[in-house]
ModelCIF file with pLDDT and N, C-alpha, C, O atoms, coordinates in Angstrom:
data_MODEL
#
_entry.id   MODEL 
#
_entity.id                         1 
_entity.type                       polymer 
_entity.pdbx_number_of_molecules   1 
#
_entity_poly.entity_id                      1 
_entity_poly.type                           'polypeptide(L)' 
_entity_poly.nstd_linkage                   no 
_entity_poly.nstd_monomer                   no 
_entity_poly.pdbx_seq_one_letter_code       MTLETISEFFRSLWGVWLMVLFLGIVFYAFRPKNKDRLEAYGEIPLRDDDDKER 
_entity_poly.pdbx_seq_one_letter_code_can   MTLETISEFFRSLWGVWLMVLFLGIVFYAFRPKNKDRLEAYGEIPLRDDDDKER 
_entity_poly.pdbx_strand_id                 A 
#
loop_
_entity_poly_seq.entity_id 
_entity_poly_seq.num 
_entity_poly_seq.mon_id 
_entity_poly_seq.hetero 
1 1  MET n 
1 2  THR n 
1 3  LEU n 
1 4  GLU n 
1 5  THR n 
1 6  ILE n 
1 7  SER n 
1 8  GLU n 
1 9  PHE n 
1 10 PHE n 
1 11 ARG n 
1 12 SER n 
1 13 LEU n 
1 14 TRP n 
1 15 GLY n 
1 16 VAL n 
1 17 TRP n 
1 18 LEU n 
1 19 MET n 
1 20 VAL n 
1 21 LEU n 
1 22 PHE n 
1 23 LEU n 
1 24 GLY n 
1 25 ILE n 
1 26 VAL n 
1 27 PHE n 
1 28 TYR n 
1 29 ALA n 
1 30 PHE n 
1 31 ARG n 
1 32 PRO n 
1 33 LYS n 
1 34 ASN n 
1 35 LYS n 
1 36 ASP n 
1 37 ARG n 
1 38 LEU n 
1 39 GLU n 
1 40 ALA n 
1 41 TYR n 
1 42 GLY n 
1 43 GLU n 
1 44 ILE n 
1 45 PRO n 
1 46 LEU n 
1 47 ARG n 
1 48 ASP n 
1 49 ASP n 
1 50 ASP n 
1 51 ASP n 
1 52 LYS n 
1 53 GLU n 
1 54 ARG n 
#
_struct_asym.id          A 
_struct_asym.entity_id   1 
#
loop_
_ma_qa_metric.id 
_ma_qa_metric.mode 
_ma_qa_metric.name 
_ma_qa_metric.software_group_id 
_ma_qa_metric.type 
1 global pLDDT . pLDDT 
2 local  pLDDT . pLDDT 
#
_ma_qa_metric_global.metric_id      1 
_ma_qa_metric_global.metric_value   87.37 
_ma_qa_metric_global.model_id       1 
_ma_qa_metric_global.ordinal_id     1 
#
loop_
_ma_qa_metric_local.label_asym_id 
_ma_qa_metric_local.label_comp_id 
_ma_qa_metric_local.label_seq_id 
_ma_qa_metric_local.metric_id 
_ma_qa_metric_local.metric_value 
_ma_qa_metric_local.model_id 
_ma_qa_metric_local.ordinal_id 
A MET 1  2 81.00 1 1  
A THR 2  2 91.00 1 2  
A LEU 3  2 92.00 1 3  
A GLU 4  2 90.00 1 4  
A THR 5  2 90.00 1 5  
A ILE 6  2 89.00 1 6  
A SER 7  2 88.00 1 7  
A GLU 8  2 88.00 1 8  
A PHE 9  2 87.00 1 9  
A PHE 10 2 86.00 1 10 
A ARG 11 2 88.00 1 11 
A SER 12 2 87.00 1 12 
A LEU 13 2 90.00 1 13 
A TRP 14 2 90.00 1 14 
A GLY 15 2 89.00 1 15 
A VAL 16 2 92.00 1 16 
A TRP 17 2 93.00 1 17 
A LEU 18 2 94.00 1 18 
A MET 19 2 95.00 1 19 
A VAL 20 2 96.00 1 20 
A LEU 21 2 96.00 1 21 
A PHE 22 2 97.00 1 22 
A LEU 23 2 97.00 1 23 
A GLY 24 2 96.00 1 24 
A ILE 25 2 94.00 1 25 
A VAL 26 2 94.00 1 26 
A PHE 27 2 94.00 1 27 
A TYR 28 2 90.00 1 28 
A ALA 29 2 88.00 1 29 
A PHE 30 2 90.00 1 30 
A ARG 31 2 91.00 1 31 
A PRO 32 2 91.00 1 32 
A LYS 33 2 92.00 1 33 
A ASN 34 2 87.00 1 34 
A LYS 35 2 88.00 1 35 
A ASP 36 2 90.00 1 36 
A ARG 37 2 90.00 1 37 
A LEU 38 2 87.00 1 38 
A GLU 39 2 89.00 1 39 
A ALA 40 2 91.00 1 40 
A TYR 41 2 91.00 1 41 
A GLY 42 2 90.00 1 42 
A GLU 43 2 91.00 1 43 
A ILE 44 2 90.00 1 44 
A PRO 45 2 89.00 1 45 
A LEU 46 2 88.00 1 46 
A ARG 47 2 87.00 1 47 
A ASP 48 2 83.00 1 48 
A ASP 49 2 75.00 1 49 
A ASP 50 2 70.00 1 50 
A ASP 51 2 60.00 1 51 
A LYS 52 2 62.00 1 52 
A GLU 53 2 59.00 1 53 
A ARG 54 2 55.00 1 54 
#
loop_
_atom_site.group_PDB 
_atom_site.id 
_atom_site.type_symbol 
_atom_site.label_atom_id 
_atom_site.label_alt_id 
_atom_site.label_comp_id 
_atom_site.label_asym_id 
_atom_site.label_entity_id 
_atom_site.label_seq_id 
_atom_site.pdbx_PDB_ins_code 
_atom_site.Cartn_x 
_atom_site.Cartn_y 
_atom_site.Cartn_z 
_atom_site.occupancy 
_atom_site.B_iso_or_equiv 
_atom_site.pdbx_formal_charge 
_atom_site.auth_seq_id 
_atom_site.auth_comp_id 
_atom_site.auth_asym_id 
_atom_site.auth_atom_id 
_atom_site.pdbx_PDB_model_num 
ATOM 1   N N  . MET A 1 1  ? 32.695 -9.148  47.881  1.00 81.00 ? 1  MET A N  1 
ATOM 2   C CA . MET A 1 1  ? 31.664 -8.607  46.945  1.00 81.00 ? 1  MET A CA 1 
ATOM 3   C C  . MET A 1 1  ? 30.438 -9.546  46.892  1.00 81.00 ? 1  MET A C  1 
ATOM 4   O O  . MET A 1 1  ? 30.543 -10.758 46.705  1.00 81.00 ? 1  MET A O  1 
ATOM 5   N N  . THR A 1 2  ? 29.341 -8.938  47.059  1.00 91.00 ? 2  THR A N  1 
ATOM 6   C CA . THR A 1 2  ? 28.117 -9.714  46.954  1.00 91.00 ? 2  THR A CA 1 
ATOM 7   C C  . THR A 1 2  ? 27.525 -9.497  45.570  1.00 91.00 ? 2  THR A C  1 
ATOM 8   O O  . THR A 1 2  ? 27.908 -8.601  44.818  1.00 91.00 ? 2  THR A O  1 
ATOM 9   N N  . LEU A 1 3  ? 26.584 -10.358 45.284  1.00 92.00 ? 3  LEU A N  1 
ATOM 10  C CA . LEU A 1 3  ? 25.884 -10.269 44.046  1.00 92.00 ? 3  LEU A CA 1 
ATOM 11  C C  . LEU A 1 3  ? 25.166 -8.975  43.872  1.00 92.00 ? 3  LEU A C  1 
ATOM 12  O O  . LEU A 1 3  ? 24.997 -8.521  42.740  1.00 92.00 ? 3  LEU A O  1 
ATOM 13  N N  . GLU A 1 4  ? 24.727 -8.348  44.951  1.00 90.00 ? 4  GLU A N  1 
ATOM 14  C CA . GLU A 1 4  ? 24.016 -7.087  44.874  1.00 90.00 ? 4  GLU A CA 1 
ATOM 15  C C  . GLU A 1 4  ? 24.966 -5.933  44.497  1.00 90.00 ? 4  GLU A C  1 
ATOM 16  O O  . GLU A 1 4  ? 24.578 -5.056  43.725  1.00 90.00 ? 4  GLU A O  1 
ATOM 17  N N  . THR A 1 5  ? 26.168 -5.918  45.013  1.00 90.00 ? 5  THR A N  1 
ATOM 18  C CA . THR A 1 5  ? 27.127 -4.863  44.623  1.00 90.00 ? 5  THR A CA 1 
ATOM 19  C C  . THR A 1 5  ? 27.573 -5.032  43.181  1.00 90.00 ? 5  THR A C  1 
ATOM 20  O O  . THR A 1 5  ? 27.737 -4.051  42.456  1.00 90.00 ? 5  THR A O  1 
ATOM 21  N N  . ILE A 1 6  ? 27.769 -6.286  42.765  1.00 89.00 ? 6  ILE A N  1 
ATOM 22  C CA . ILE A 1 6  ? 28.130 -6.509  41.353  1.00 89.00 ? 6  ILE A CA 1 
ATOM 23  C C  . ILE A 1 6  ? 26.990 -6.059  40.431  1.00 89.00 ? 6  ILE A C  1 
ATOM 24  O O  . ILE A 1 6  ? 27.249 -5.461  39.387  1.00 89.00 ? 6  ILE A O  1 
ATOM 25  N N  . SER A 1 7  ? 25.771 -6.328  40.790  1.00 88.00 ? 7  SER A N  1 
ATOM 26  C CA . SER A 1 7  ? 24.584 -5.922  40.051  1.00 88.00 ? 7  SER A CA 1 
ATOM 27  C C  . SER A 1 7  ? 24.495 -4.377  39.961  1.00 88.00 ? 7  SER A C  1 
ATOM 28  O O  . SER A 1 7  ? 24.227 -3.823  38.894  1.00 88.00 ? 7  SER A O  1 
ATOM 29  N N  . GLU A 1 8  ? 24.716 -3.730  41.050  1.00 88.00 ? 8  GLU A N  1 
ATOM 30  C CA . GLU A 1 8  ? 24.710 -2.237  41.027  1.00 88.00 ? 8  GLU A CA 1 
ATOM 31  C C  . GLU A 1 8  ? 25.798 -1.686  40.164  1.00 88.00 ? 8  GLU A C  1 
ATOM 32  O O  . GLU A 1 8  ? 25.584 -0.697  39.462  1.00 88.00 ? 8  GLU A O  1 
ATOM 33  N N  . PHE A 1 9  ? 27.005 -2.313  40.191  1.00 87.00 ? 9  PHE A N  1 
ATOM 34  C CA . PHE A 1 9  ? 28.101 -1.810  39.352  1.00 87.00 ? 9  PHE A CA 1 
ATOM 35  C C  . PHE A 1 9  ? 27.772 -1.940  37.904  1.00 87.00 ? 9  PHE A C  1 
ATOM 36  O O  . PHE A 1 9  ? 28.016 -1.004  37.142  1.00 87.00 ? 9  PHE A O  1 
ATOM 37  N N  . PHE A 1 10 ? 27.212 -3.088  37.467  1.00 86.00 ? 10 PHE A N  1 
ATOM 38  C CA . PHE A 1 10 ? 26.928 -3.218  36.042  1.00 86.00 ? 10 PHE A CA 1 
ATOM 39  C C  . PHE A 1 10 ? 25.701 -2.396  35.667  1.00 86.00 ? 10 PHE A C  1 
ATOM 40  O O  . PHE A 1 10 ? 25.603 -1.984  34.512  1.00 86.00 ? 10 PHE A O  1 
ATOM 41  N N  . ARG A 1 11 ? 24.793 -2.141  36.540  1.00 88.00 ? 11 ARG A N  1 
ATOM 42  C CA . ARG A 1 11 ? 23.686 -1.279  36.267  1.00 88.00 ? 11 ARG A CA 1 
ATOM 43  C C  . ARG A 1 11 ? 24.138 0.143   35.981  1.00 88.00 ? 11 ARG A C  1 
ATOM 44  O O  . ARG A 1 11 ? 23.551 0.828   35.144  1.00 88.00 ? 11 ARG A O  1 
ATOM 45  N N  . SER A 1 12 ? 25.167 0.584   36.667  1.00 87.00 ? 12 SER A N  1 
ATOM 46  C CA . SER A 1 12 ? 25.685 1.949   36.447  1.00 87.00 ? 12 SER A CA 1 
ATOM 47  C C  . SER A 1 12 ? 26.413 2.098   35.095  1.00 87.00 ? 12 SER A C  1 
ATOM 48  O O  . SER A 1 12 ? 26.606 3.215   34.614  1.00 87.00 ? 12 SER A O  1 
ATOM 49  N N  . LEU A 1 13 ? 26.810 0.983   34.495  1.00 90.00 ? 13 LEU A N  1 
ATOM 50  C CA . LEU A 1 13 ? 27.541 1.039   33.213  1.00 90.00 ? 13 LEU A CA 1 
ATOM 51  C C  . LEU A 1 13 ? 26.609 1.004   32.007  1.00 90.00 ? 13 LEU A C  1 
ATOM 52  O O  . LEU A 1 13 ? 27.091 1.133   30.881  1.00 90.00 ? 13 LEU A O  1 
ATOM 53  N N  . TRP A 1 14 ? 25.310 0.837   32.185  1.00 90.00 ? 14 TRP A N  1 
ATOM 54  C CA . TRP A 1 14 ? 24.399 0.775   31.033  1.00 90.00 ? 14 TRP A CA 1 
ATOM 55  C C  . TRP A 1 14 ? 24.411 2.096   30.241  1.00 90.00 ? 14 TRP A C  1 
ATOM 56  O O  . TRP A 1 14 ? 24.386 2.079   29.010  1.00 90.00 ? 14 TRP A O  1 
ATOM 57  N N  . GLY A 1 15 ? 24.448 3.212   30.929  1.00 89.00 ? 15 GLY A N  1 
ATOM 58  C CA . GLY A 1 15 ? 24.477 4.487   30.253  1.00 89.00 ? 15 GLY A CA 1 
ATOM 59  C C  . GLY A 1 15 ? 25.750 4.634   29.379  1.00 89.00 ? 15 GLY A C  1 
ATOM 60  O O  . GLY A 1 15 ? 25.705 5.139   28.258  1.00 89.00 ? 15 GLY A O  1 
ATOM 61  N N  . VAL A 1 16 ? 26.858 4.179   29.934  1.00 92.00 ? 16 VAL A N  1 
ATOM 62  C CA . VAL A 1 16 ? 28.094 4.263   29.165  1.00 92.00 ? 16 VAL A CA 1 
ATOM 63  C C  . VAL A 1 16 ? 28.028 3.287   27.956  1.00 92.00 ? 16 VAL A C  1 
ATOM 64  O O  . VAL A 1 16 ? 28.399 3.647   26.839  1.00 92.00 ? 16 VAL A O  1 
ATOM 65  N N  . TRP A 1 17 ? 27.556 2.073   28.202  1.00 93.00 ? 17 TRP A N  1 
ATOM 66  C CA . TRP A 1 17 ? 27.454 1.088   27.124  1.00 93.00 ? 17 TRP A CA 1 
ATOM 67  C C  . TRP A 1 17 ? 26.545 1.614   25.975  1.00 93.00 ? 17 TRP A C  1 
ATOM 68  O O  . TRP A 1 17 ? 26.886 1.458   24.803  1.00 93.00 ? 17 TRP A O  1 
ATOM 69  N N  . LEU A 1 18 ? 25.466 2.193   26.294  1.00 94.00 ? 18 LEU A N  1 
ATOM 70  C CA . LEU A 1 18 ? 24.498 2.737   25.297  1.00 94.00 ? 18 LEU A CA 1 
ATOM 71  C C  . LEU A 1 18 ? 25.154 3.905   24.543  1.00 94.00 ? 18 LEU A C  1 
ATOM 72  O O  . LEU A 1 18 ? 24.967 4.041   23.334  1.00 94.00 ? 18 LEU A O  1 
ATOM 73  N N  . MET A 1 19 ? 25.891 4.714   25.223  1.00 95.00 ? 19 MET A N  1 
ATOM 74  C CA . MET A 1 19 ? 26.567 5.876   24.547  1.00 95.00 ? 19 MET A CA 1 
ATOM 75  C C  . MET A 1 19 ? 27.599 5.348   23.610  1.00 95.00 ? 19 MET A C  1 
ATOM 76  O O  . MET A 1 19 ? 27.690 5.841   22.486  1.00 95.00 ? 19 MET A O  1 
ATOM 77  N N  . VAL A 1 20 ? 28.390 4.371   23.995  1.00 96.00 ? 20 VAL A N  1 
ATOM 78  C CA . VAL A 1 20 ? 29.440 3.801   23.114  1.00 96.00 ? 20 VAL A CA 1 
ATOM 79  C C  . VAL A 1 20 ? 28.777 3.120   21.890  1.00 96.00 ? 20 VAL A C  1 
ATOM 80  O O  . VAL A 1 20 ? 29.267 3.244   20.768  1.00 96.00 ? 20 VAL A O  1 
ATOM 81  N N  . LEU A 1 21 ? 27.688 2.422   22.117  1.00 96.00 ? 21 LEU A N  1 
ATOM 82  C CA . LEU A 1 21 ? 26.979 1.810   20.995  1.00 96.00 ? 21 LEU A CA 1 
ATOM 83  C C  . LEU A 1 21 ? 26.422 2.845   20.020  1.00 96.00 ? 21 LEU A C  1 
ATOM 84  O O  . LEU A 1 21 ? 26.539 2.686   18.805  1.00 96.00 ? 21 LEU A O  1 
ATOM 85  N N  . PHE A 1 22 ? 25.822 3.896   20.553  1.00 97.00 ? 22 PHE A N  1 
ATOM 86  C CA . PHE A 1 22 ? 25.277 4.974   19.734  1.00 97.00 ? 22 PHE A CA 1 
ATOM 87  C C  . PHE A 1 22 ? 26.408 5.619   18.919  1.00 97.00 ? 22 PHE A C  1 
ATOM 88  O O  . PHE A 1 22 ? 26.264 5.802   17.711  1.00 97.00 ? 22 PHE A O  1 
ATOM 89  N N  . LEU A 1 23 ? 27.501 5.957   19.550  1.00 97.00 ? 23 LEU A N  1 
ATOM 90  C CA . LEU A 1 23 ? 28.604 6.626   18.859  1.00 97.00 ? 23 LEU A CA 1 
ATOM 91  C C  . LEU A 1 23 ? 29.233 5.723   17.803  1.00 97.00 ? 23 LEU A C  1 
ATOM 92  O O  . LEU A 1 23 ? 29.680 6.204   16.761  1.00 97.00 ? 23 LEU A O  1 
ATOM 93  N N  . GLY A 1 24 ? 29.269 4.383   18.073  1.00 96.00 ? 24 GLY A N  1 
ATOM 94  C CA . GLY A 1 24 ? 29.721 3.428   17.090  1.00 96.00 ? 24 GLY A CA 1 
ATOM 95  C C  . GLY A 1 24 ? 28.857 3.416   15.864  1.00 96.00 ? 24 GLY A C  1 
ATOM 96  O O  . GLY A 1 24 ? 29.378 3.403   14.749  1.00 96.00 ? 24 GLY A O  1 
ATOM 97  N N  . ILE A 1 25 ? 27.535 3.419   16.030  1.00 94.00 ? 25 ILE A N  1 
ATOM 98  C CA . ILE A 1 25 ? 26.630 3.434   14.901  1.00 94.00 ? 25 ILE A CA 1 
ATOM 99  C C  . ILE A 1 25 ? 26.782 4.734   14.097  1.00 94.00 ? 25 ILE A C  1 
ATOM 100 O O  . ILE A 1 25 ? 26.822 4.708   12.867  1.00 94.00 ? 25 ILE A O  1 
ATOM 101 N N  . VAL A 1 26 ? 26.865 5.867   14.805  1.00 94.00 ? 26 VAL A N  1 
ATOM 102 C CA . VAL A 1 26 ? 27.042 7.174   14.092  1.00 94.00 ? 26 VAL A CA 1 
ATOM 103 C C  . VAL A 1 26 ? 28.355 7.167   13.325  1.00 94.00 ? 26 VAL A C  1 
ATOM 104 O O  . VAL A 1 26 ? 28.387 7.620   12.181  1.00 94.00 ? 26 VAL A O  1 
ATOM 105 N N  . PHE A 1 27 ? 29.439 6.669   13.912  1.00 94.00 ? 27 PHE A N  1 
ATOM 106 C CA . PHE A 1 27 ? 30.734 6.594   13.222  1.00 94.00 ? 27 PHE A CA 1 
ATOM 107 C C  . PHE A 1 27 ? 30.600 5.754   11.967  1.00 94.00 ? 27 PHE A C  1 
ATOM 108 O O  . PHE A 1 27 ? 31.081 6.139   10.901  1.00 94.00 ? 27 PHE A O  1 
ATOM 109 N N  . TYR A 1 28 ? 29.944 4.602   12.091  1.00 90.00 ? 28 TYR A N  1 
ATOM 110 C CA . TYR A 1 28 ? 29.796 3.696   10.945  1.00 90.00 ? 28 TYR A CA 1 
ATOM 111 C C  . TYR A 1 28 ? 28.977 4.373   9.816   1.00 90.00 ? 28 TYR A C  1 
ATOM 112 O O  . TYR A 1 28 ? 29.284 4.234   8.632   1.00 90.00 ? 28 TYR A O  1 
ATOM 113 N N  . ALA A 1 29 ? 27.964 5.081   10.218  1.00 88.00 ? 29 ALA A N  1 
ATOM 114 C CA . ALA A 1 29 ? 27.064 5.626   9.203   1.00 88.00 ? 29 ALA A CA 1 
ATOM 115 C C  . ALA A 1 29 ? 27.704 6.815   8.458   1.00 88.00 ? 29 ALA A C  1 
ATOM 116 O O  . ALA A 1 29 ? 27.370 7.062   7.299   1.00 88.00 ? 29 ALA A O  1 
ATOM 117 N N  . PHE A 1 30 ? 28.611 7.545   9.108   1.00 90.00 ? 30 PHE A N  1 
ATOM 118 C CA . PHE A 1 30 ? 29.186 8.711   8.492   1.00 90.00 ? 30 PHE A CA 1 
ATOM 119 C C  . PHE A 1 30 ? 30.578 8.449   7.874   1.00 90.00 ? 30 PHE A C  1 
ATOM 120 O O  . PHE A 1 30 ? 31.252 9.390   7.456   1.00 90.00 ? 30 PHE A O  1 
ATOM 121 N N  . ARG A 1 31 ? 31.005 7.178   7.818   1.00 91.00 ? 31 ARG A N  1 
ATOM 122 C CA . ARG A 1 31 ? 32.311 6.859   7.171   1.00 91.00 ? 31 ARG A CA 1 
ATOM 123 C C  . ARG A 1 31 ? 32.140 7.099   5.668   1.00 91.00 ? 31 ARG A C  1 
ATOM 124 O O  . ARG A 1 31 ? 31.134 6.674   5.100   1.00 91.00 ? 31 ARG A O  1 
ATOM 125 N N  . PRO A 1 32 ? 33.077 7.756   5.019   1.00 91.00 ? 32 PRO A N  1 
ATOM 126 C CA . PRO A 1 32 ? 32.974 8.024   3.596   1.00 91.00 ? 32 PRO A CA 1 
ATOM 127 C C  . PRO A 1 32 ? 32.875 6.744   2.778   1.00 91.00 ? 32 PRO A C  1 
ATOM 128 O O  . PRO A 1 32 ? 32.274 6.769   1.704   1.00 91.00 ? 32 PRO A O  1 
ATOM 129 N N  . LYS A 1 33 ? 33.428 5.644   3.227   1.00 92.00 ? 33 LYS A N  1 
ATOM 130 C CA . LYS A 1 33 ? 33.390 4.346   2.494   1.00 92.00 ? 33 LYS A CA 1 
ATOM 131 C C  . LYS A 1 33 ? 31.933 3.892   2.347   1.00 92.00 ? 33 LYS A C  1 
ATOM 132 O O  . LYS A 1 33 ? 31.619 3.205   1.376   1.00 92.00 ? 33 LYS A O  1 
ATOM 133 N N  . ASN A 1 34 ? 31.044 4.243   3.262   1.00 87.00 ? 34 ASN A N  1 
ATOM 134 C CA . ASN A 1 34 ? 29.662 3.741   3.218   1.00 87.00 ? 34 ASN A CA 1 
ATOM 135 C C  . ASN A 1 34 ? 28.708 4.686   2.573   1.00 87.00 ? 34 ASN A C  1 
ATOM 136 O O  . ASN A 1 34 ? 27.518 4.381   2.494   1.00 87.00 ? 34 ASN A O  1 
ATOM 137 N N  . LYS A 1 35 ? 29.169 5.835   2.100   1.00 88.00 ? 35 LYS A N  1 
ATOM 138 C CA . LYS A 1 35 ? 28.307 6.902   1.664   1.00 88.00 ? 35 LYS A CA 1 
ATOM 139 C C  . LYS A 1 35 ? 27.394 6.432   0.480   1.00 88.00 ? 35 LYS A C  1 
ATOM 140 O O  . LYS A 1 35 ? 26.174 6.584   0.542   1.00 88.00 ? 35 LYS A O  1 
ATOM 141 N N  . ASP A 1 36 ? 27.987 5.877   -0.560  1.00 90.00 ? 36 ASP A N  1 
ATOM 142 C CA . ASP A 1 36 ? 27.215 5.496   -1.739  1.00 90.00 ? 36 ASP A CA 1 
ATOM 143 C C  . ASP A 1 36 ? 26.166 4.436   -1.401  1.00 90.00 ? 36 ASP A C  1 
ATOM 144 O O  . ASP A 1 36 ? 25.019 4.538   -1.837  1.00 90.00 ? 36 ASP A O  1 
ATOM 145 N N  . ARG A 1 37 ? 26.544 3.440   -0.642  1.00 90.00 ? 37 ARG A N  1 
ATOM 146 C CA . ARG A 1 37 ? 25.617 2.333   -0.323  1.00 90.00 ? 37 ARG A CA 1 
ATOM 147 C C  . ARG A 1 37 ? 24.487 2.855   0.537   1.00 90.00 ? 37 ARG A C  1 
ATOM 148 O O  . ARG A 1 37 ? 23.332 2.490   0.320   1.00 90.00 ? 37 ARG A O  1 
ATOM 149 N N  . LEU A 1 38 ? 24.790 3.700   1.508   1.00 87.00 ? 38 LEU A N  1 
ATOM 150 C CA . LEU A 1 38 ? 23.728 4.209   2.410   1.00 87.00 ? 38 LEU A CA 1 
ATOM 151 C C  . LEU A 1 38 ? 22.827 5.187   1.701   1.00 87.00 ? 38 LEU A C  1 
ATOM 152 O O  . LEU A 1 38 ? 21.637 5.228   2.013   1.00 87.00 ? 38 LEU A O  1 
ATOM 153 N N  . GLU A 1 39 ? 23.322 5.988   0.755   1.00 89.00 ? 39 GLU A N  1 
ATOM 154 C CA . GLU A 1 39 ? 22.500 6.877   -0.011  1.00 89.00 ? 39 GLU A CA 1 
ATOM 155 C C  . GLU A 1 39 ? 21.536 6.016   -0.891  1.00 89.00 ? 39 GLU A C  1 
ATOM 156 O O  . GLU A 1 39 ? 20.363 6.354   -1.050  1.00 89.00 ? 39 GLU A O  1 
ATOM 157 N N  . ALA A 1 40 ? 22.060 4.914   -1.445  1.00 91.00 ? 40 ALA A N  1 
ATOM 158 C CA . ALA A 1 40 ? 21.132 4.079   -2.238  1.00 91.00 ? 40 ALA A CA 1 
ATOM 159 C C  . ALA A 1 40 ? 20.041 3.455   -1.389  1.00 91.00 ? 40 ALA A C  1 
ATOM 160 O O  . ALA A 1 40 ? 18.897 3.316   -1.820  1.00 91.00 ? 40 ALA A O  1 
ATOM 161 N N  . TYR A 1 41 ? 20.412 3.084   -0.184  1.00 91.00 ? 41 TYR A N  1 
ATOM 162 C CA . TYR A 1 41 ? 19.373 2.558   0.760   1.00 91.00 ? 41 TYR A CA 1 
ATOM 163 C C  . TYR A 1 41 ? 18.340 3.662   1.041   1.00 91.00 ? 41 TYR A C  1 
ATOM 164 O O  . TYR A 1 41 ? 17.149 3.370   1.142   1.00 91.00 ? 41 TYR A O  1 
ATOM 165 N N  . GLY A 1 42 ? 18.763 4.883   1.163   1.00 90.00 ? 42 GLY A N  1 
ATOM 166 C CA . GLY A 1 42 ? 17.843 5.980   1.492   1.00 90.00 ? 42 GLY A CA 1 
ATOM 167 C C  . GLY A 1 42 ? 16.879 6.298   0.350   1.00 90.00 ? 42 GLY A C  1 
ATOM 168 O O  . GLY A 1 42 ? 15.815 6.880   0.562   1.00 90.00 ? 42 GLY A O  1 
ATOM 169 N N  . GLU A 1 43 ? 17.266 5.912   -0.848  1.00 91.00 ? 43 GLU A N  1 
ATOM 170 C CA . GLU A 1 43 ? 16.360 6.200   -2.032  1.00 91.00 ? 43 GLU A CA 1 
ATOM 171 C C  . GLU A 1 43 ? 15.363 5.063   -2.266  1.00 91.00 ? 43 GLU A C  1 
ATOM 172 O O  . GLU A 1 43 ? 14.501 5.208   -3.133  1.00 91.00 ? 43 GLU A O  1 
ATOM 173 N N  . ILE A 1 44 ? 15.428 3.983   -1.570  1.00 90.00 ? 44 ILE A N  1 
ATOM 174 C CA . ILE A 1 44 ? 14.567 2.831   -1.787  1.00 90.00 ? 44 ILE A CA 1 
ATOM 175 C C  . ILE A 1 44 ? 13.064 3.234   -1.724  1.00 90.00 ? 44 ILE A C  1 
ATOM 176 O O  . ILE A 1 44 ? 12.307 2.846   -2.613  1.00 90.00 ? 44 ILE A O  1 
ATOM 177 N N  . PRO A 1 45 ? 12.612 4.007   -0.687  1.00 89.00 ? 45 PRO A N  1 
ATOM 178 C CA . PRO A 1 45 ? 11.172 4.281   -0.625  1.00 89.00 ? 45 PRO A CA 1 
ATOM 179 C C  . PRO A 1 45 ? 10.737 5.194   -1.798  1.00 89.00 ? 45 PRO A C  1 
ATOM 180 O O  . PRO A 1 45 ? 9.545  5.242   -2.103  1.00 89.00 ? 45 PRO A O  1 
ATOM 181 N N  . LEU A 1 46 ? 11.630 5.893   -2.441  1.00 88.00 ? 46 LEU A N  1 
ATOM 182 C CA . LEU A 1 46 ? 11.234 6.792   -3.543  1.00 88.00 ? 46 LEU A CA 1 
ATOM 183 C C  . LEU A 1 46 ? 11.229 6.103   -4.885  1.00 88.00 ? 46 LEU A C  1 
ATOM 184 O O  . LEU A 1 46 ? 10.765 6.706   -5.853  1.00 88.00 ? 46 LEU A O  1 
ATOM 185 N N  . ARG A 1 47 ? 11.701 4.907   -5.012  1.00 87.00 ? 47 ARG A N  1 
ATOM 186 C CA . ARG A 1 47 ? 11.760 4.188   -6.297  1.00 87.00 ? 47 ARG A CA 1 
ATOM 187 C C  . ARG A 1 47 ? 10.349 3.707   -6.687  1.00 87.00 ? 47 ARG A C  1 
ATOM 188 O O  . ARG A 1 47 ? 9.498  3.415   -5.847  1.00 87.00 ? 47 ARG A O  1 
ATOM 189 N N  . ASP A 1 48 ? 10.164 3.644   -7.998  1.00 83.00 ? 48 ASP A N  1 
ATOM 190 C CA . ASP A 1 48 ? 8.991  3.011   -8.507  1.00 83.00 ? 48 ASP A CA 1 
ATOM 191 C C  . ASP A 1 48 ? 9.189  1.497   -8.561  1.00 83.00 ? 48 ASP A C  1 
ATOM 192 O O  . ASP A 1 48 ? 10.321 1.014   -8.523  1.00 83.00 ? 48 ASP A O  1 
ATOM 193 N N  . ASP A 1 49 ? 8.132  0.778   -8.646  1.00 75.00 ? 49 ASP A N  1 
ATOM 194 C CA . ASP A 1 49 ? 8.267  -0.698  -8.715  1.00 75.00 ? 49 ASP A CA 1 
ATOM 195 C C  . ASP A 1 49 ? 8.908  -1.145  -10.032 1.00 75.00 ? 49 ASP A C  1 
ATOM 196 O O  . ASP A 1 49 ? 9.449  -2.247  -10.124 1.00 75.00 ? 49 ASP A O  1 
ATOM 197 N N  . ASP A 1 50 ? 8.841  -0.271  -11.058 1.00 70.00 ? 50 ASP A N  1 
ATOM 198 C CA . ASP A 1 50 ? 9.423  -0.620  -12.363 1.00 70.00 ? 50 ASP A CA 1 
ATOM 199 C C  . ASP A 1 50 ? 10.950 -0.491  -12.396 1.00 70.00 ? 50 ASP A C  1 
ATOM 200 O O  . ASP A 1 50 ? 11.590 -1.092  -13.260 1.00 70.00 ? 50 ASP A O  1 
ATOM 201 N N  . ASP A 1 51 ? 11.538 0.262   -11.496 1.00 60.00 ? 51 ASP A N  1 
ATOM 202 C CA . ASP A 1 51 ? 12.973 0.477   -11.557 1.00 60.00 ? 51 ASP A CA 1 
ATOM 203 C C  . ASP A 1 51 ? 13.726 -0.798  -11.352 1.00 60.00 ? 51 ASP A C  1 
ATOM 204 O O  . ASP A 1 51 ? 13.453 -1.571  -10.434 1.00 60.00 ? 51 ASP A O  1 
ATOM 205 N N  . LYS A 1 52 ? 14.697 -1.008  -12.239 1.00 62.00 ? 52 LYS A N  1 
ATOM 206 C CA . LYS A 1 52 ? 15.549 -2.200  -12.122 1.00 62.00 ? 52 LYS A CA 1 
ATOM 207 C C  . LYS A 1 52 ? 16.898 -1.857  -11.499 1.00 62.00 ? 52 LYS A C  1 
ATOM 208 O O  . LYS A 1 52 ? 17.649 -2.759  -11.128 1.00 62.00 ? 52 LYS A O  1 
ATOM 209 N N  . GLU A 1 53 ? 17.218 -0.570  -11.378 1.00 59.00 ? 53 GLU A N  1 
ATOM 210 C CA . GLU A 1 53 ? 18.495 -0.146  -10.788 1.00 59.00 ? 53 GLU A CA 1 
ATOM 211 C C  . GLU A 1 53 ? 18.569 -0.487  -9.333  1.00 59.00 ? 53 GLU A C  1 
ATOM 212 O O  . GLU A 1 53 ? 17.563 -0.551  -8.626  1.00 59.00 ? 53 GLU A O  1 
ATOM 213 N N  . ARG A 1 54 ? 19.801 -0.707  -8.899  1.00 55.00 ? 54 ARG A N  1 
ATOM 214 C CA . ARG A 1 54 ? 20.027 -0.954  -7.454  1.00 55.00 ? 54 ARG A CA 1 
ATOM 215 C C  . ARG A 1 54 ? 21.143 -0.129  -7.003  1.00 55.00 ? 54 ARG A C  1 
ATOM 216 O O  . ARG A 1 54 ? 21.509 -0.173  -5.829  1.00 55.00 ? 54 ARG A O  1 
#
């Protein structure tokens, strides 16, 4: 095996790696355990500066 063939092999895996990463993020975001925290993060732009709630 030459360095060129190894490089081509790993280059072909980038699409798979990115798909796995994307699906991992989606799985993490849609877990029921994270729902309340992520909804609170989504409301941050809508809060007034006076709000003390978090």
